[in-house]
N, C-alpha and C positions, 0 to 999 in steps of 0.2 A: 504494500500500500504506500503510494507516494502522493506528492502534492497534486499531481494531475488527476489521480483517482478521486481525491477528496473534492477537487473542484467540479468534476463531472457529477459525482453523487449529490453534491449540494446545489448544482445548477448555477454555479457562479464561475467567474474567471479565476485563473491561477493568481492573478494580481490581487483579487479580492481575498483569496485564502491567505496570501502573505500579509495583507493588511489586517486581517482578523488575528493572525498569529501575533502581530505587533500591536494589537489593540488600537488601531488607527481610528481617529475620530471621523475619517472619511467614509466609514462603513456604518450603516444603521444598526441599532441594537437588535432589531428583528433578524437581519442578515447574519450578524455575529452569532446569535443564538442558534440559527439553523446550521451554520458551518461548524460551530463547536459541537453540536449534537452529532453530526456526521463523524467528526474526528473521534469523539468519545465512543460511539458505536463501533468504530473500526479500529480502536486501540491505536490511533495514529499519534505519534510523538513528533512534533515539528523538529526537523533537523537543524543543524547549526546555521545553514544558509538561510532557511526560512525565518528563524528567530532573529537573525542578524540583519535582515533586510530593512533598510531605513526608507523613509519616504522619498529620499533623493535617489534611491537605487533604481537603475533601469533594468536590473536583473538580466544583464547582458554581458557576456564575456567576448572579447575580440580575439580572433586568431589571425596570425599572419604567418604564412609559409611561402617558400619560393614557388612550389608547383604541386598541386594536389594530385597530379597524375603520377607523381613519384610514389612508389608503393609504401615506403617508410612514412612519408608525410601523410598519405591517405589513411594508414592505420592509426597514426597518432590522432588525426582529426576525428576519426570515427570513435575512438576510445574516449577522448576528452568530451566530445559532444554528447555521447551517450550518458556518461556519468554526470555531467553538469546538468543535463536535462532532468535527471533524477532528483537533483537538488533545486529544480524549479528555475533554472537559468536558461535563457536563450543564447545562441552563439552567432556571431557574425564572422565570416571567413573572407580574407583578402589574400589573393595569391600575388606576390610581389614580383616574381621573377628573380633573377640572381644579380642583376646590375645594381651597383651601390646606390645610384640616384633613385632607382625604382623602389628599393627597400625603404629609403627615407620617405618617399611619397606615400608608400603603403602604410607606414606607421602613423604618419601625420593624418592621412585620410581616415583611418579607422578610429583615431582618437576623437574625431569630430562626431562620432556616433554616440557619444556619452556612454561609453562602456564602463563597467565596474572594475575590470582588470584586463590586462593584455597578456596573451600567451603567444610567444614567438617560438616557432617550431623550426629547428634546423641550425646547424653550426655555422652556416654561411653568414649569419648576422653577428657572430662573435669575431674576435681578432686575437692573434697569438699574443699581442701586447695587451695585457689586462687593462691598461690605462690609456689605450689608444684613443685619439681624438676622433677616429672614424666611427666610434660607437657613441659619440656624444648625443646623437639624436635619440638613442634609446635611453640614455641617462635623463634627457629632457622629458621623455615620455613618462619616466618613472616619477617625475615630480607631480604628475597628474593622477596616475593610477598605479597600482602594483604591477610590476612586469615580471613574468615568469618565462624563463628561457629553457627550452629543451635541447640538450646535447650541445651545449656551448657554455662559456663562462664570460661574464662581463662584471667587472668590479663596479659597484655603485650602490647608493642608498635606494631602498625599495625595489631592488632587483634580486630575484631568487632563481637559482639555476639548478637543474638536474641533468646530470650527464653520465655517460658510460666511461669507465676507466680505459679508454681506447689505447693509451700508451702501454699500459701494463698487459692488457690481454693480447695486443699485437706482439709485444716483446715475447710473451710466453709462447704463442703459437709459432712464431718464426724460429725461436730457440728449439722447439720440438722438431721442426723441420730439419734444422741443422744437425741435431743429434741423431736423426734418422739417416744422415749421410748426405743431405742436400747441401750444395755449395753455391749453385748458381740459381738464386731465387729471384724471380721477376716480381717487381712491385708494380701493380696495376691500379691506377686511380683515375677518377674523373674530375677531380677538383683540388683546390688548395684551401679548403675551408679549415676552420679551427679543428674539427674532428679529423679530417683527412691528414692534417699536419701532425696531429698527435700520433696517428697510425704510422706515418712516415718516420717519425722520431723513434717509435718503438721498433720498427723494422731495421733502421740503421743501427740502433744500439745493440740489437741482437746479433747483427753481423759483426760489428766491431768487437763485442765482448767474446765472440768465438774466434777472433783473429782473422776474419774474412774481410777483405777490403770492400768498401762500398763502391760498386760499379755503376756509374751514372747511366750507362747504356741499358742497364736493367731496371730503369725507372721509366715507365711508359704511361702517358696520360691520354685518355680517349673518352669520349662520351659514353655514358652507361647504356650502351646498346649492344646486344649480343652479337649480331652479325657484323656490325661495324668493328667491334673488338676483334672478332675472329679474322676478318679480312686484313685489319691493320697488322696483326701479328704475322699473318702469312706473308705480308709484303715487307716485313722487317728483315733486312739482310743479315745473315750470320747469327740469327737468334739461337743461342745455345743455352737451354735452361733445364733444370731438373726439379724446379718447384715454382709455384705461383702463389703470391699473396695478393688478393684483390680486395679493394675497399668497398666493393659492392658485389652482391651475388650475380647481377647481370654480367659484370665484367668477368667474373670467375667462370660462368657458363660459356662466355665467349672464348675464354682460354681453353675450356674443355673441348669445344668444337674445333679449335685450332689443333689441339693434340690429336684428335681423331683424324683431322685432315692430313696431318703429318705422320699418321700411323704410329703415334706414340702411345704406349700402354699407360693407362692411368689406374692406379697410382704408381706402378712399378717404375716407369721411365720418368714420369713427372707427377708430382702430387700437387693438389690445388686446394686452396682455402678461400672461401668467400667471406662476405660480411653482411650481417643483419638477419640471417636465418629466415629469409622470406619464403613464400610459397614456391618461388623459382627453384630453391635449393632442393626440393623434393620432387620437382616435376621434370628433372633432367635424368639422364641415364649415362653413367652411374650417378646416384644421388650425391649431392655436394656436401662436403664438410664445410662448416661455416661458423663464424662467430655470432653468437646470440648477443646482440647489443642491448637487450632488455628494454625494448621500446615501450611495452605496456607498463613495466615497472616505473619507468621514468614519468609516464603520464600519471600514474597513481601517486607518485611523490608530489607532483605538481598539484593535484587535487587535494591531497592531504595538507599540503602547505597552505593552500588557499583557506581551508577550513580553520586551521590554527591561526592564521593571520586575521581572519574575521573575528575570532575569539579574543583578539588583541594579545595573542601569545607571541613570544619570541620564536622565530624560525631561522634555520640556517640559510645563509646566502649561497651555499654550494653543497649539494648532496650527490654522492656517486652511487650508481648501481653497477655491480660487478658483472661484466660480460664473461662469457665462457665459450670454449670451443665445443661445438656439436660435431662429434666424429661420425662421419658416414663413409661413403665408398671411395672418395677421391684422395684419402690419406691412408697410410699404412702404419701409423704409429699411435 
């Protein structure tokens, strides 16, 4: 039983239920009694969001992400929207694209909608320098509403971040590759975002700590498209690899198709690890070993943080979710 059910049974709007919960003078005593009776009959206890709604609240959370066509972004939006709807909140989504100026415009535009909080999804909004001026537009947004960032970190007041430990989990996975005998490990990425750069640092550290020089020719950047990745690798002259670490599952599947085209046995000749544990990872043959970056866990951290903040509780500005390697058929360790 949630606020939507109570509103339907009482024959009123969700906004009216929220006002009844807050004992707003804008609702007549007759309506209050009807709504309270329905709540009592159904053992409904108002949740923290319903209790905390003030008269100035628009009960709306803004989402900004680069592209909802991206599987990771789409899953995050779906999870957040579902849970916030259970708390009686509506959501507004703005897809900004990846260009810096477009990200600024997106944040500015959605703030004009009188949202109660802003959730920014994706590490492309962060910067490797925690104090970079390039994220000042987000710090300015945080002066108006709480800002929650998924999979990136920005230092600032009223900014709260949930992110995967990309450096550590990448370091661990590449180290395991090396221990299994791999020495020429290809790094495949589609971006230079905060998250991707953390993965790159983990990859390079694993190589250096194993005494393997970092070979710049084994870092390849390409859009996260399976066929485009395969074709690029096929066209790369002198490509000699025995392992692949990809920052996206789509890139890893492209590498898998490259291996098949070259008649390389997977994982015997080349082992492959992807990232995000998406549906793609189990729809290919062989099934893909991949890093679970804990997308749903990060979304839950954001929701829980909102609840606590609404209760005027202190919350952490940075919370990690520990990623882990899901071992399937493209690795043999």
